[in-house]
N, C-alpha and C positions, 0 to 999 in steps of 0.2 A: 327490109321487113320492120314493122313497128313493134311486134310482140311475139315471142316464141315461148310457149308454155312447156316446161319440163315436168313430167309426171312419172310416177312409178318408182322402180328401184334403180334410179340413175346414180352411179357412185358419186360421192362428194367431190372427188378430184375432177371428174368430168363436169360436174355442175360449175365448179369454180372456173375451170378453163373456158367453158362456153360463156360464162358471164363476163369474162374479160374482153370478149370481142363481139358478142351478139346481144340484142335486147331481150334478155332472158327473164322470165317470171317463173319461179318455182312453185308448183302446186303441191303442198304438203297436207292437203285436206284428205277427207275420206273418199276413196274412189267409188264407193257405193252410195254416196249421197248426191242425187241428181242436182239439187240446188247449188251445192258447193262446186260441182263440176261446171255448171252453167256460168256461175260467177267467174270462175277461173279462166274460162275460155272466151269471155266477153272481149271483143276486139282483138283476139289472138289470130295472127296470120298462119301460124304453124303450131304443131304439137309434136313433141318428141317423147316417146314412151318406152320404158324398159319394164317388162313384166316382172313382178316380184317372184322370187323362187322360194317355195316353201321347203322347209326341212323335210327330208324323206319320212321322218317319223311323225310329222304333223300334217302332211299333205292330205291324209284321209279326213282331216277335220277342217281344213282351210282352203283346199283347192277350188271348191265351188264358189266361195266368196271372192277369191282372187280373180277367177275367170269372169265373174259377174262385174267386178270393177272395171276390167278392160272393156267388156261389152258395153257398159253404160258410158264409159268415157268416149269410145269411138262413135257410139250412137249419138251422143250429144254433139260431138264435133261435126258429124254429118248434118246436123240441124242448125249449126251456127253459120250464119252467112259469111262471116269473116274468115273462118278457118277452112282453108282449102288443102293445105299440105299436112300430111301425117308421116312421121318417120318412126318406124318400129325397130328397136334394137333387138336383134335376135342372135343366133349362134351358128357357127360353122361346124360345131360338134356333130351335127346331123350326118356328116359325111366322113367322120374320123375313121370308120371301119374300111373305107374304100382305098385300095392300094394306090401307091404313088404313080403308077402308070395308067390309071384311069383318068380320062379327060372330063373330070367333073366340072359342071358349070351350073348356072342358075336354073336351067331347064330340067335338072334332075330332081326327082321326088325325094324329099327329106326322109331319112331313115333314123328317127330318134330312138334312143333307148327309153326305158320306162322310168329312168331317174328324173325327178322333177326338174333338174337343171336343163334337161333337153325336152322333156314332155311339156313343160309350161310354155317355153318359147314357141314350140310347134303348135300347140293349141291356140296360142294368141295369134300366130300367123293365120291360122285357119279362120279365126273369128274376125280379124280385121279385113281379111280378103273378102269374106262374104258381106260384111257391112259396107265395104267400099263398093262392091258390085251393085248393091242396092241403093247407094247414097245419091245417085243422080236425080232421083225424083222427089227428094225431100227438102230441097233447098233451091230457091229461085236463083241463087248465084252459081249453082252447080254443085256437084258432089265432091268427094275427097280424091285427092291425088296422093296415093300412098306409096312410100318406099320402104321396103323391108331391107334393113342393113344388117347382114350377117357378119359377125365379128368372131375372131378367135378370143378365147377367154383371157389370154395374156396380151392382147393388143394394147399398146401403150396409149396414154391419154391423148397426147398430141395427134397421133395418127387417127384416133377416133374423131377428134375435133375436125381434122381435115376432111375425113370421109363425110361427116355430118354436114359440113359447110357445102361440100360439093353436091350432096343430095338435095339440100335446100335451094341451091342456085340453079340446078339443072332444070330447064324448062319442062313443063309437063305437056303432053301431047295436045296439039291444037285440035279444035273441033270434037273434043271428047269431054263429056260432062264429068267423067271420073276415070281414073287410071290406077293401075297396080303394077309395080315393078319390084324386082329383087336385085340387090347388089351384093356381091361377095367382096368383102373388104380384106384383100390380101389372100395369101395362100392358106390352104387348110392344114393346120398343124397336127402332128401326131399320127399321120397316116402310116400304115404298115408298108413294108417293102413291096416292090413290084412283083407281080405274080401272073402266071398264065392260067390260073385256076378259073373254072367257070364262075360267072357272077352269082349263080344260084348257090354255089358252095360258099363263096365269100360272104354272102348276105344271109346265110342260113340262120335259123334261130339260135341265139346264144345259150339258151337254157331250155331245151325242148322238154315238154311234159308228155309222157306216154299215155296212150289210151288205157282204160281199164273197164271191166264190165260195169254196167249201170244198175244200181240197186236203189240207193237213196237219192231222191231228186229234191233239191231245195227250191221252193217257189217264193220269190220276192214279189211284193204287191199282190199277195194272195187273196186279199179281201176284195179286190176289184173284179169286175165281171169277166174279163179275159181269163184271168187265172182261176176264177171260180168254175168256169166251164172246163178249163184245162185239168183241174184237180179231179173232176168227175171222169174225164177221159182217161187219166193215167192211173187212178187209184188202185185198180186191180192188178196192174203189172209192175208197179214200183212202190217203194216206201216213200211217202211224201212228208216233207217238212214244210209247213205253211208259215209264212212270216209276213207281218205288216205292222203298221203303227197301232192298230186296234185288233182285238181278237176277232176271229171269224164269228163267234157267237154274238158279240156286240153289234157288228155290222148287219148280221142277219136279223137280229131283233129290231133294229131300226127300220128295216124294210124299205129303205130309200134306194130305189133303182136308178142307175145312171141314165137309163132311157127305158121306154116301155118294153117290157119282156126281158130286160137285161138280167142275167143270172145273179143270184145272191150267193155269197160263200156258204159253205157247209163246214161246221166244226170238224176237226180231224177224226174224232171218235165216231162221227156219223157217216163218214165216207165208206164206200165198199172196202172190205178188207183186202190187203195186199196178198198176192200169191207167195210172198216171202215170209208170211206168217209173223210179221213184225208190225207193231202199231204205227200208224201215222202220228205225227206230233206237230207242235206249233211253237213258234217264237214270236213274241211281241217286241218289236224293235224299230228303230229309225235307221234307214239305210245309209244316212249320212254319218252314222256312228261306226267307225272302223272296227272297234273292238266287238261290238254286237254282231256285225256282219261276219267277222272272223269266227266267232263262237257258233253262229248259226250254220256255217258251212262245214264245221267239223264233222267228219265221217260221211260227208256228202260225196256223191260220184258225179253229179251234174247240177248245174244252176240254170234256172229259168227266171229271167228278170222281166216282170210285168209292171214294175213300179213306175209311177208317172206323176208329175205335178205340172199343171199347165199355165196358170195365170198369175202366180205370186212370185216376184223375182227372186227373193231370198231362197225360198223353198225350191223353186224350179231348178236353180243351179246346184243346190245341195243334193237334190234327189236325182235329177236327170244326168248330171255330170259327175259330181263327187260320189254319188251312190255307185255309179258304174266303176269309178276308180277303186272304190272299196271292194266291190265284187271281184274285180280283176286281181287285186292284191290278195284277197282271200283264196281265189282259185289257184294262184301261184303257190301260196303258202301251204295249201292242202293238196297240191298236185292234182287239181281237178281240170281236166282238159276241155270238157264240153260245157260251154256257157252259151245259152240261147238268149239273145237280146231282142227286144221289141221296141218299136217306135212309130212315129207318124211318117207318112210319105213326105219326102223332103224336096220334091220336084215340082210342086204346083201350089200356087196361092200365097207365096211368101215374098216374091220379088218380081219386078218387071223383067228380070233376066232369067226367070225360071222357064218351065216348059208348058205354061198354061195355054199357049197358042199351038201346041203340037198334038199330033196323034201318034199312036203306036209307040208310046214311050215305054222303054224296057230297061229299068235300072240304070239311068244315067247318073252322073255325079250329083250330089246333093246341092240344093239351092235354098238354104234356110232363110236367107235375107235377115231382116230385123226381128222377125217373129220370136218372142221370148220362148215359147214352147218349142218351136222347131230348132232354134239356135242352140238352146241348152241341150236338147236331145242330140243334135248334130255333134256337139263337142263330146258328149258321152259316147257316141258311136266311134269317134276318132280315138278316144281313149281305149276302147275295146280293140280297135284295129291295131294300135301300137303294141298293146300287150300280147295280142294274138301273134303278131309277126315276130316278136322277140322270144316268145315261149312256145311257139307252135301250138297255141290253144286252137280249139276248133269252135269257131263262133259264127253260127248262122244268125243273121239279124232280120227279123220279119217286120215289114213295113205295112202299115194299114192306113185307110182313110175313114171308112164308115163300117160300123157293126150294125147288123139288123137281125131281126128274128123272122122266121117264116110267117109269123102272124102280123108283120109290119103292114101298114096300109099301102095300097097301090099308089104308085107315083112318088114314093118316098126315096127311091134309090138314087145314088150318085153314080158317077162313072167308075167308081172303085169301091166295092162293098163285099162283105162276107158275113155269114151268120156266125154267131158265137160258137156253135158246135163245129162248123167247118174250120174256124180259127183254131179251136182246140185240136182238131185233127192235124192241122198244119204244124202246130207246135209239137205234137207227137212226132211228126215226120222230121222236124228240125232236131229234135232230141235224139232220134234214132239213126239219122243218116250217118254213114261212115265218114271219117275224115278224108279218105281217099275219094269218095264220091263227091264230097263238098268241094274238093279241088284246091282250096287255098285256106290259110288259117281264118280269114274273115270274108264272109260273103253276105250280100244283101238280097232280099227277095220281096217283091211286091205280092201281097196276098189279097186275092179277090176272085169272085166268080168271073166268068167271061161275060162281057156285056156288049151289046151291038154298037155302042158308041165308039169302041176301039180307041179310046184315049190312052189306055195303058195296056201293056202286055204282061202276061203272067207266066210265060213259057218256062222261065228258068225254075220257078218253084215246082212245076210239073216235071221238068226234065231232070233236075238235080235232086230235089227232095222226094220225088215220087208222089207228090200230093195232088189230088184231084178233088175239088169241092163236090159234095154230095147233095146239098140242098138246092132245090129249084126255086130261083127267085125271078123267073121270067115275067111273072105277073106284075112285077113292080114297074116295068117299062112298056108293057103292051096292053092295049085295050082288050077286054074280053070279046070273044066272038060267039056267034050263035052256035057254032060247032063245039 
């Protein structure tokens, strides 16, 4: 190899050891600067990356930027004709809870804790896997051949060098434009003694949060149309706390609708009064600010997250990923079990390896590809999943494609669509479903009316949440008849 770029939080001792025997170039630039990344990767045959680990007290302010750095680095590597190999340094701590008599191997799903030392490597693995999956069509030379090298925290430097050299020298699969493989470098350290206990008991939540009656519901992204409709739906039965970066009154006064007939928010004092005879209130905040999120969730009983940022990289990762991290930390701190998450459909339109060519698709694994919006939302979803599994949170995640109004023009409907009011009813169902009916700490649901295209299936939302859309949108896909 002519040039191997080292990036991220690679220890100095490992850098020096690699430099002694390999043509190494160290990238100390800013990982979120695309121009610096492109210059560093010029003529590089391979990239070795270790994700930076934020301090647990700072992660709520920095994890979005750190995830964005990895995303932009891998994305640039997939566009560089010379760079075909990527090695990601990760951790074996994902499996440290698993007893010594379990035959753990690379085919087992990681079980990270919520500590940044495990959460950050896990999220980076998710990110590079999806970018590798989509990389084959963005480069005439072919896509990335990625190796995830999971190490013990105390693996000595020379052993790490040996593992890295073996990873770089191992041929990647012939006739594949891209590939992804995982290697475990040594045995998993610190595992508990052998046990015959059921795996569900061994992997049970480490700090379960019990359910409690729901009275105050905190809505994030409340100035958007999804939450504006939801606030009207819930106001009589719950005490609502509305939060966004601007006040409801300001957004309503602007009168700028996301699309024709999209709802505008209503200030809390103008909502229907709650049956609890307590006033609705409002917080103006940035969801990327952990202190503000923590304060907004105080005395809350449930959280509904409708916040979203689609097109600007800095804000997208701070809102869609870091914001969810802050919500989850606040939920744990205030012992709030129910957190309803929302996001875009992750299975179509983002990668050649998604499900765009299929029919009857019903909640398969996400395929966010390189899409900034989908990818940042996907990482937020995985954050929610990890927190839910560690704390027995109850997190239904509702996935959407298109929102319409019953007044929408004919022919405007896609293969997955729902009205604003039916979405609000779905969010009510997600808020009120019991954890037992939900079935596991984290579940995803595609939200749509039934359409004749049968591209997507929505059976799980009806079966588990008990939600059935009420608005008839059939005129959107059928010509009127004389009858």
